[in-house]
C-alpha positions in Angstrom: -5.7 36.2 -75.6 -5.6 32.5 -76.2 -8.4 31.0 -78.2 -10.4 27.9 -77.3 -8.6 24.6 -77.8 -11.2 21.8 -77.9 -14.5 21.4 -79.9 -16.6 21.7 -76.8 -14.7 24.7 -75.6 -15.1 26.4 -79.0 -18.8 25.8 -78.9 -19.1 27.3 -75.3 -16.9 30.2 -76.4 -18.9 30.9 -79.5 -22.2 30.7 -77.6 -21.0 33.0 -74.8 -19.5 35.4 -77.3 -22.9 35.7 -79.1 -24.7 36.2 -75.8 -22.3 38.9 -74.7 -22.6 40.7 -78.1 -26.4 40.6 -77.7 -26.2 42.0 -74.2 -23.7 44.8 -74.9 -24.9 45.8 -78.4 -28.7 45.2 -78.3 -29.5 45.5 -74.6 -26.9 48.3 -74.0 -25.6 46.6 -70.9 -22.8 48.5 -69.2 -21.4 45.4 -67.4 -22.4 41.7 -66.9 -21.9 39.6 -63.8 -21.7 35.9 -63.8 -20.0 33.1 -61.9 -18.9 29.5 -62.0 -18.1 26.8 -59.5 -14.4 26.8 -58.6 -13.9 23.3 -60.1 -15.6 24.2 -63.5 -12.4 24.8 -65.4 -14.1 24.8 -68.8 -16.5 27.6 -67.9 -13.9 29.6 -66.1 -11.5 29.2 -69.0 -14.1 30.6 -71.5 -15.0 33.4 -69.2 -11.3 34.4 -68.7 -10.6 34.1 -72.4 -13.5 36.6 -73.1 -12.1 39.1 -70.6 -14.1 38.4 -67.4 -12.4 39.6 -64.2 -12.7 37.9 -60.8 -14.5 39.9 -58.3 -14.8 37.5 -55.3 -16.3 34.3 -54.1 -19.9 33.5 -53.1 -21.3 30.5 -51.2 -23.6 28.3 -53.3 -25.3 24.9 -52.9 -24.6 22.2 -55.4 -26.3 18.8 -55.0 -27.1 19.5 -51.4 -23.6 20.5 -50.4 -22.2 24.0 -49.7 -19.5 25.1 -52.1 -18.1 28.3 -53.6 -18.7 30.1 -56.8 -16.1 32.4 -58.3 -17.8 35.7 -59.1 -16.9 37.3 -62.4 -17.6 40.7 -64.1 -17.1 41.9 -67.7 -17.5 45.6 -68.4 -18.3 47.2 -71.7 -14.9 48.7 -72.3 -13.1 45.3 -71.8 -15.6 43.6 -74.1 -15.3 46.3 -76.8 -11.4 46.3 -76.9 -10.9 43.2 -79.2 -12.9 42.6 -82.3 -15.6 39.9 -82.3 -17.4 38.0 -85.1 -20.6 39.4 -86.5 -23.7 38.3 -84.6 -27.1 38.8 -86.2 -30.1 39.1 -84.0 -33.5 38.7 -85.7 -36.9 39.6 -84.1 -35.4 41.6 -81.2 -37.5 44.7 -81.7 -40.7 42.7 -81.2 -39.6 41.5 -77.7 -37.4 44.4 -76.6 -39.5 45.2 -73.5 -39.1 41.7 -72.3 -35.3 42.1 -72.1 -35.0 45.7 -71.0 -36.4 46.8 -67.7 -38.9 49.6 -68.2 -42.2 50.6 -66.7 -44.0 48.6 -69.4 -41.9 45.5 -69.2 -42.6 42.5 -66.9 -39.0 42.8 -65.7 -39.4 46.5 -64.8 -41.5 45.6 -61.7 -38.5 43.8 -60.2 -36.5 47.1 -60.2 -39.1 49.4 -58.7 
């Protein structure tokens, strides 16, 4: 897997890597879905470098015009295959219910 090549790409790569680590390790996500506009090469490059797979296209509006988003998915097994830098999360236990849908969390109502 090729690494990021420019400073901006390295920053986006590192930020996305930290978010994915948090989602899979701390939130116990089984898969994550995302997307990017077809002409957003930087975002798509970072997503592909981290293992995202294309799952289709969706219509989207951007600046009042109809366009397409490339739908992406990253599952836990793909994420866990390579090693990743250590990410430390502080204060998560105090706000766990906010992130994980449960009967006591504000997000849980959306899944009932």
